C-alpha positions in Angstrom: -4.1 14.6 -2.4 -7.7 15.8 -1.6 -10.6 15.3 -3.8 -14.2 16.4 -3.3 -14.9 13.3 -1.0 -12.1 14.2 1.4 -13.3 15.4 4.7 -11.4 18.8 5.9 -10.7 17.0 9.1 -8.7 14.2 7.3 -6.7 17.1 5.6 -6.1 19.0 8.8 -5.1 15.5 10.5 -2.6 14.7 7.6 -1.0 18.1 7.8 -0.6 18.0 11.7 0.8 14.5 11.7 3.3 15.3 8.9 4.4 18.4 10.7 4.9 16.6 13.9 7.2 14.2 12.1 9.1 16.8 10.1 7.8 15.3 6.7 7.5 17.7 3.8 4.2 18.0 2.3 2.7 19.2 -0.9 -0.9 19.4 -1.5 -2.1 18.4 -5.0 -5.9 18.2 -5.7 -6.9 15.4 -7.9 -10.4 16.4 -8.7 -9.5 18.2 -12.0 -7.2 15.5 -13.3 -10.0 12.9 -12.5 -12.7 15.1 -14.2 -10.3 15.6 -17.1 -9.9 11.8 -17.7 -13.7 11.2 -17.3 -14.4 14.0 -19.9 -11.9 12.3 -22.2 -12.9 8.8 -21.3 -16.6 9.1 -21.0 -18.5 9.1 -17.7 -19.0 5.6 -16.2 -21.9 4.5 -14.3 -19.8 2.5 -12.2 -18.9 4.0 -8.7 -16.0 1.6 -8.4 -14.5 2.4 -11.8 -14.5 6.2 -10.9 -13.2 5.4 -7.3 -10.4 3.3 -8.7 -9.6 6.1 -11.1 -9.1 8.6 -8.4 -6.8 6.1 -6.6 -4.8 5.6 -9.7 -4.5 9.2 -10.4 -3.2 9.7 -6.7 -0.5 7.0 -7.4 0.4 8.8 -10.8 1.1 12.0 -8.8 3.3 10.1 -6.4 5.3 8.6 -9.1 5.6 11.8 -10.8 7.2 13.5 -7.8 9.2 10.3 -6.8 10.7 10.3 -10.5 11.2 14.1 -10.3 13.0 14.1 -7.0 14.8 10.7 -7.1 12.8 9.2 -4.4 10.7 5.9 -3.7 6.9 5.7 -3.2 6.1 4.2 0.1 2.8 2.5 0.3 0.3 2.6 3.2 -1.0 -0.9 2.8 -1.0 -3.3 5.9 -1.2 -7.0 6.0 -5.1 -6.9 6.7 -5.6 -5.0 3.4 -3.1 -6.8 1.4 -4.7 -10.2 2.4 -8.2 -9.3 1.5 -7.2 -7.3 -1.5 -8.7 -4.3 0.0 -6.7 -1.7 -2.2 -6.8 -0.5 -5.8 -4.5 -2.4 -8.2 -2.0 0.3 -9.5 -3.6 2.8 -7.3 -2.8 2.6 -3.6 -1.6 -0.9 -4.0 1.2 0.4 -6.3 4.3 1.4 -4.3 8.1 0.8 -4.3 8.0 -0.5 -0.6 5.4 -1.2 2.0 6.7 -0.3 5.5 3.9 -1.6 7.3 2.9 -4.4 5.0 3.8 -7.2 7.6 1.5 -5.6 10.2 -2.3 -6.2 10.6 -4.4 -3.1 10.9 -4.7 -3.6 14.8 -1.0 -3.8 15.1 -0.5 -0.5 13.1 -3.0 1.0 15.3 -0.8 -0.4 18.4 2.4 0.9 16.8 0.8 4.5 16.3 -0.3 4.6 19.8 3.3 3.7 21.0 4.8 6.4 18.8 2.5 9.2 20.2 -0.1 9.6 17.4 -3.0 11.5 18.6 -6.0 9.4 19.8 -8.3 11.3 17.4 -6.4 9.8 14.4 -6.2 6.4 15.9 -9.7 6.0 16.6 -10.8 7.5 13.2 -12.9 4.7 11.4 -10.9 3.5 8.5 -12.0 5.0 5.1 -10.6 5.2 1.6 -12.8 8.3 1.2 -13.1 7.6 -2.5 -16.7 8.8 -2.5 -18.7 10.9 0.1 -19.5 8.8 3.3 -17.3 6.0 2.0 -16.3 3.8 5.1 -14.4 0.5 4.8 -16.8 -1.1 7.3 -19.6 -1.0 4.4 -17.1 -3.3 2.3 -15.7 -5.8 4.8 -16.9 -8.8 6.3 -16.1 -7.7 9.9 -14.6 -4.9 11.9 -10.7 -4.9 11.7 -10.4 -6.5 15.3 -12.3 -9.4 14.4 -11.0 -9.6 10.8 -7.4 -9.5 12.0 -7.9 -12.4 14.2 -9.6 -14.5 11.3 -6.6 -13.6 9.1 -4.1 -14.5 11.7 -5.8 -17.9 12.6 -6.0 -18.7 8.8 -2.9 -17.5 7.3 -0.5 -17.5 10.1 -1.6 -20.2 12.4 -2.9 -22.4 9.3 -6.1 -23.5 11.2 -9.1 -24.8 9.4 -12.1 -22.4 8.5 -14.2 -24.0 11.5 -11.2 -23.7 13.8 -10.6 -20.0 12.9 -14.0 -19.3 13.3 -14.2 -20.6 16.7 -11.0 -19.0 17.9 -12.0 -15.6 16.5 -15.5 -15.9 17.8 -16.8 -15.2 14.3 -19.5 -17.0 12.1 -18.1 -19.4 9.7 -20.0 -17.3 6.9 -17.7 -14.5 8.0 -14.6 -16.7 7.6 -15.6 -17.9 4.2 -16.3 -14.4 3.0 -12.8 -13.3 4.1 -11.2 -16.4 2.4 -13.3 -15.6 -0.8 -11.9 -12.0 -0.6 -8.5 -13.4 -0.5 -9.1 -15.9 -3.4 -10.6 -13.4 -5.7 -7.9 -10.8 -5.2 -5.0 -13.1 -5.8 -4.2 -11.4 -9.0 -3.6 -7.9 -7.0 -0.8 -9.8 -5.1 0.9 -11.4 -8.0 3.0 -10.2 -10.9 1.2 -10.2 -14.2 1.4 -13.6 -15.9 3.8 -13.9 -18.9 3.1 -16.0 -22.1 7.0 -16.0 -22.6 9.0 -19.2 -21.6 
């Protein structure tokens, strides 16, 4: 589901990987839908609002096909992204199942390597590509190799902030930012609250 901010190399990699795995593909450009919505809604000055609209449009397309074909939507979220809320609520965060949701980003890369995914894809810097030049590293407190260690020590090993920082060889301010991202994104990981009963 490319948009104007999707690099041609990403599309080529996606097509090649799908083909090698025998996965049926359909290409649906989302620019027109997003632009139509912005025309109706009014242009927002918020880059994040526009980016999230694009992610939610993609999920709408996926659910259209899932409903039409009697299928489920498999999400791409991994444990790293889920724990820090690095996904769009009801966008890429909306799915029927999360097959890699229990794996940290670094584990996903190792799994890809063991499955024979091309090095070019595995080494590609993570990027949502919701605007030109969009890189995950610009929004995260650390690269994934460090971030995953922090998340593991805090959430799996249940270490204190100071112990996690020491073990991950990260500054305490980085660990504090990771924990703040987790706290602020709690609503993304929970069902909406109900006023009934």
